[in-house]
C-alpha positions in Angstrom: 0.0 0.0 0.0 1.3 3.4 -1.0 -0.1 5.9 1.4 2.0 8.9 0.4 -1.0 11.0 -0.7 -2.2 11.0 3.0 1.1 12.5 4.0 1.5 15.3 1.6 1.6 18.7 3.4 -1.6 20.8 3.3 -0.7 24.3 2.5 -3.6 26.6 2.9 -2.9 30.3 3.2 -4.4 30.3 6.7 -3.6 26.7 7.8 -0.5 24.6 7.2 -0.5 20.9 8.2 2.1 18.2 7.8 -0.4 15.7 6.4 -4.0 15.2 5.3 -5.2 13.3 8.4 -7.7 15.0 10.7 -8.9 13.6 14.0 -12.7 13.8 13.7 -14.7 15.4 16.5 -16.3 12.7 18.8 -18.3 13.4 21.9 -16.7 11.6 24.8 -18.2 13.2 28.0 -15.2 12.9 30.3 -15.0 16.6 31.5 -16.4 16.9 35.0 -18.8 19.9 35.3 -17.8 20.7 31.7 -14.2 21.3 32.5 -11.5 19.4 30.5 -9.0 17.8 32.9 -5.6 16.1 32.6 -7.2 13.0 31.2 -8.7 15.0 28.3 -5.3 16.8 27.9 -3.5 13.4 27.6 -6.2 12.0 25.3 -5.5 14.7 22.7 -1.8 14.8 23.3 -1.5 11.1 22.4 -3.2 11.6 19.0 -1.0 14.6 18.2 2.1 12.4 19.1 0.6 9.7 17.0 0.9 11.7 13.8 -2.5 13.4 13.2 -2.2 16.5 11.1 -5.0 18.4 12.9 -7.1 17.5 15.9 -10.7 18.7 15.9 -11.9 18.4 19.5 -15.1 16.9 20.6 -18.0 19.3 20.6 -17.5 22.0 23.2 -20.5 24.2 24.0 -20.8 27.9 23.7 -22.0 30.1 26.5 -25.8 29.5 26.4 -27.9 27.8 29.1 -29.4 25.3 26.7 -26.2 24.6 24.7 -25.3 21.3 26.5 -27.2 18.1 27.1 -24.8 16.6 29.6 -22.8 17.8 32.6 -19.7 15.8 31.5 -19.7 17.5 28.0 -16.9 20.1 27.9 -17.9 23.7 27.5 -16.0 26.6 26.0 -16.4 29.4 28.5 -15.7 30.2 32.1 -13.4 27.9 34.1 -13.2 25.4 31.2 -11.1 27.8 29.2 -8.1 27.2 31.5 -8.4 23.5 30.8 -8.6 24.0 27.1 -5.5 26.2 27.3 -3.6 23.3 28.8 -4.9 21.0 26.1 -3.6 23.4 23.4 -0.1 23.5 25.0 0.1 19.7 25.3 -0.9 19.2 21.7 1.6 21.8 20.4 4.4 20.3 22.6 3.7 17.0 20.8 4.0 18.6 17.4 0.3 18.8 16.6 -2.3 21.4 15.7 -5.8 21.7 17.2 -9.2 23.3 16.6 -12.1 23.4 19.0 -15.5 22.4 17.7 -17.9 25.1 18.8 -21.3 23.5 19.5 -24.9 24.0 20.6 -27.0 20.9 20.8 -30.3 22.7 19.9 -33.4 20.6 19.8 -31.6 17.3 20.5 -31.5 18.3 24.2 -34.3 16.7 26.1 -36.1 18.6 28.9 -34.1 18.5 32.1 -30.8 17.6 30.5 -27.5 19.4 31.0 -26.1 21.8 33.6 -29.2 24.0 33.5 -32.1 21.5 33.6 -34.9 24.1 34.1 -34.0 26.1 31.1 -35.9 25.4 27.9 -34.1 23.8 24.9 -33.4 26.0 21.9 -34.7 25.4 18.4 -35.7 27.8 15.6 -39.4 26.7 15.5 -39.9 24.6 18.6 -39.6 21.4 16.5 -37.6 18.3 17.2 -38.4 17.1 13.7 -41.1 17.5 11.1 -44.4 18.0 12.8 -42.9 17.3 16.2 -43.4 20.5 18.1 -42.0 20.3 21.7 -41.0 23.9 22.5 -41.5 27.5 21.7 -39.5 29.1 18.8 -36.4 31.1 19.6 -37.0 34.8 19.8 -34.9 37.2 17.7 -33.3 38.5 20.9 -32.1 35.1 21.9 -30.9 34.5 18.4 -28.7 37.6 18.7 -27.4 36.3 22.0 -26.5 33.0 20.5 -24.7 34.7 17.6 -22.7 36.7 20.2 -21.9 33.5 22.2 -20.3 31.9 19.1 -18.3 35.0 18.4 -17.0 35.2 21.9 -16.0 31.5 21.8 -14.1 32.1 18.6 -12.3 35.1 20.2 -11.4 32.9 23.2 -10.1 30.2 20.9 -7.7 32.6 19.2 -6.5 34.0 22.6 -5.8 30.4 23.8 -3.6 29.6 20.9 -5.8 27.2 18.9 -4.8 26.8 15.2 -8.4 27.0 13.7 -12.0 26.7 14.8 -14.8 24.5 13.6 -18.5 25.3 13.8 -20.7 22.3 14.3 -23.5 22.8 11.8 -24.4 19.1 11.3 -26.3 16.1 12.6 -29.5 17.9 13.8 -28.0 20.2 16.3 -28.7 24.0 16.6 -27.1 25.4 13.5 -28.4 22.5 11.5 -31.9 23.0 13.0 -31.9 26.3 11.2 -30.6 24.7 7.9 -33.2 21.9 7.8 -36.8 22.7 6.7 -37.9 19.8 9.0 -37.0 21.9 12.1 -37.1 25.4 10.7 -40.5 26.6 9.7 -40.0 30.3 10.6 -41.7 33.0 8.6 -39.1 35.7 9.3 -35.7 36.3 7.7 -34.3 33.1 9.2 -36.8 30.7 7.5 -38.3 29.9 4.2 -35.9 29.5 1.3 -32.7 27.3 1.6 -30.7 30.5 1.4 -32.7 32.1 4.2 -32.2 29.0 6.4 -28.4 29.6 6.2 -28.8 33.2 7.7 -28.2 32.1 11.3 -24.9 30.5 10.4 -24.0 33.4 8.1 -24.6 35.9 11.0 -22.4 33.7 13.2 -19.7 33.8 10.6 -20.0 37.5 10.2 -19.8 38.1 13.9 -16.8 35.8 14.2 -15.0 37.6 11.5 -15.8 40.8 13.2 -14.1 39.5 16.4 -11.1 37.7 14.9 -10.5 39.1 11.5 -10.1 37.4 8.1 -6.8 35.6 8.6 -7.8 32.9 11.1 -9.1 29.7 9.6 -12.7 28.7 10.2 -14.1 25.3 9.3 -17.9 24.5 9.0 -19.1 21.0 9.5 -22.4 20.2 7.9 -24.3 17.1 6.9 -27.2 16.1 4.7 -28.4 13.4 7.3 -29.8 14.2 10.7 -30.1 12.2 13.9 -33.8 12.7 13.5 -33.7 11.3 9.9 -30.7 9.5 8.5 -32.2 9.7 4.9 -32.7 13.5 5.0 -31.1 15.8 2.5 -30.7 19.6 2.7 -30.0 19.6 -1.0 -31.6 17.1 -3.4 -29.5 18.2 -6.3 -26.1 19.8 -7.0 -27.9 23.0 -7.9 -29.6 23.1 -4.5 -26.3 22.4 -2.8 -24.8 25.4 -4.5 -27.7 27.6 -3.2 -26.9 26.3 0.3 -23.2 26.7 0.1 -22.8 30.1 -1.6 -23.9 32.4 1.3 -21.8 30.4 3.7 -18.7 30.5 1.5 -19.2 34.2 0.9 -19.5 34.8 4.7 -16.0 33.5 5.3 -16.0 29.7 5.7 -12.5 28.6 4.7 -12.9 24.8 4.8 -16.0 22.7 4.6 -16.2 19.5 6.7 -18.7 17.3 4.9 -20.1 14.7 7.2 -21.2 11.4 5.7 -21.7 8.0 7.3 -19.7 6.3 4.5 -17.2 8.4 2.6 -17.3 6.2 -0.5 -21.0 6.7 -1.3 -21.9 9.1 -4.2 -24.0 12.1 -3.2 -26.1 12.5 -6.3 -27.1 10.2 -9.2 -24.9 10.3 -12.3 -21.6 11.0 -10.5 -19.3 9.1 -8.2 -18.3 12.2 -6.3 -19.1 12.1 -2.6 -20.4 15.1 -0.7 -17.0 16.6 0.0 -16.2 16.1 -3.7 -19.3 18.1 -4.8 -18.6 20.8 -2.2 -15.0 21.3 -3.5 -16.3 21.4 -7.1 -18.9 24.0 -6.3 -17.0 26.3 -3.9 -13.4 25.7 -5.0 -12.5 25.6 -1.3 -10.8 22.8 0.5 -13.0 20.1 1.9 -12.7 17.4 4.6 -14.4 14.1 4.0 -15.3 11.6 6.7 -17.2 8.4 7.3 -16.1 4.9 8.4 -12.5 5.4 7.3 -10.5 2.2 7.9 -13.4 0.4 9.4 -15.9 -2.3 8.2 -19.0 -0.8 9.8 -20.5 2.7 9.9 -21.0 4.2 13.4 -24.7 3.2 14.0 -23.9 -0.5 13.3 -20.9 -0.3 15.6 -23.1 0.6 18.6 -25.6 -2.2 17.9 -23.1 -4.9 16.9 -20.3 -3.8 19.2 -17.3 -3.7 16.9 -16.0 -2.5 13.6 -13.2 -4.6 12.0 -10.2 -3.0 10.3 -10.8 -2.3 6.6 -8.5 -1.4 3.8 -7.7 2.1 2.6 -7.5 1.6 -1.2 -10.8 3.4 -2.0 -9.7 6.4 0.2 -6.3 6.6 -1.4 -7.8 6.4 -4.9 -10.2 9.2 -4.2 -7.4 11.4 -2.7 -5.1 10.7 -5.6 -7.9 11.9 -7.8 -8.0 15.1 -5.7 -11.7 14.6 -5.0 -11.3 16.2 -1.5 -8.3 17.6 0.4 -8.4 16.1 3.9 -9.8 13.0 5.6 -11.2 12.9 9.1 -10.7 9.7 11.1 -12.9 8.9 14.1 -13.3 5.5 15.8 -10.1 4.1 14.4 -8.3 6.8 16.3 -10.1 5.9 19.5 -8.8 2.3 19.1 -5.4 3.4 17.8 -3.9 6.7 19.0 -1.0 6.1 16.6 -3.2 5.2 13.6 -1.6 7.9 11.4 2.0 6.8 12.2 1.0 3.1 11.7 -0.5 3.9 8.3 2.6 6.0 7.3 4.9 3.1 8.3 2.6 0.5 6.5 2.2 -1.2 9.8 -1.4 -2.2 9.1 -1.2 -5.5 10.9 -0.8 -3.8 14.3 -4.0 -1.6 13.8 -6.6 -2.7 16.4 -10.3 -3.3 15.9 -12.7 -0.7 17.3 -15.0 -2.0 20.0 -17.8 0.0 21.6 -16.4 -0.9 25.1 -13.5 1.5 24.2 -16.0 4.4 24.6 -16.3 3.7 28.3 -12.8 5.1 29.1 -10.6 7.9 27.8 -7.3 6.4 26.6 
């Protein structure tokens, strides 16, 4: 196996990486009272030492009372910032780079969950999914407060020495609640057309740029699928995808992280391009692909069956040789193998371990 394409430097004007391997963000819930501790610090340091080009942290929540659905989920404000500063220093000392994923769980949060159990969950139209009204819609005042919370978190990330930031706009969480017509049925400027449904994210991007300027790299993660509906699509066609992407690209997104459950699946009929391939073609901006890299089972099957065997990388290498996308995010394989990147580089595939769901019960 010739894996050289994975280890070509990535030279973006705002972000330079030694290789094309990204640690995918994965919620782990090992931060007591939302504060990352030395175990979290070591967890990320090991992956940096293991050769990952860029670590994207687990989702870490912005400063809003409904942002988190669990008291062990790390936050990105208050006392937690000191812990994140230590994580950054540890990753840098190991030769790595790191970006926080800024997150708000939106309508996924059930009543009573998280550090503020009495506060109502936040969603654009009070909907968990199509025709599933459970809450009241967000007011425009609270939308403004949320935009400001994201901007403050981005400013803190720069101050702490992070190398980039990622906005979590995927998987049925808050930003994605605005993107998806199934959860956004507002009749104001934030609802209606596909372009209008990007407005919340666009305002976040504009506020972030107002805080940190144009030179710091910002990644946006988005997905067609939702936890509420794995078959959902924001864009049914390449033309609709362009309508969705254009305002976000214009607002200052530098890199699009295109979340799919299986990276090898074509996004639209008539082309073998996956979602990241289409986004790169439409925007001419770098893209990150993701989805069951190096594993035999996608993530839902892993939780039900308990394991995902090691799989080959030929399809990934072929697509990257064809320049379909620029970077590849690796998730569960890096939980099982902190040195996955170095093992692949050294063609030491026989030593790569199977992922088992029991590995989620501890932070190693």
